[in-house]
C-alpha positions, 0 to 999 in steps of 0.5 A: 499500500502506497502511503502518503502524509498529506493535507485534507481540506476542511472549513467553509468557502474561502475559509480553509482549514487543513488536517495533516493525515496519513492515508493511502495514496489512492484515496480522495483528498478529503476522503478516508484516512488512517490517522490524523497527525496534526492541523494547518490553518493558513489564515493565521499569521506565519509566526503563530504557533497555532498555524501548524500543529503536528503530533511529532511521534506519530509523524515519525512513526509513519515516516518510518513505515515508508509514508511519503510526505507531499511537497507542502507537508515536507516543508512543514516537517523540515521546519519542525526538524523532522526531515532533512532540508532538500534543495528545490529546483524550479527550472521554469521560474525565470522563463517567460511564458509563450505570449511574452516570447511571441511579443519579444520576437515581434519586437526584435523583428520590428527593430531589425526592420527599422535598423536595416534601412538606416544602415544602408 
């Protein structure tokens, strides 16, 4: 069974509240889970102690059983010192989108056309 430690959304519309749960990866996001490991409230201030609460012993147990944390939960575990910090790479971060590339090509073509008669 492929185990995950992930977030299950609760709360009302535009007022999210998440539970950190251990679950089978085939279950739906807010569906059945094996154990609730903590909570995450993104509406609280980033320096608030109540923003992320984790049951450290149970998280360590599930990690020892082979459960894989999702990206967001992995960041929580790194902040809590339960997981080694990993280097993340966003290779497309500085790359412009398709429309911006098209605009740049058109601008370069116009500039090249404007400079060509001036050189002659």
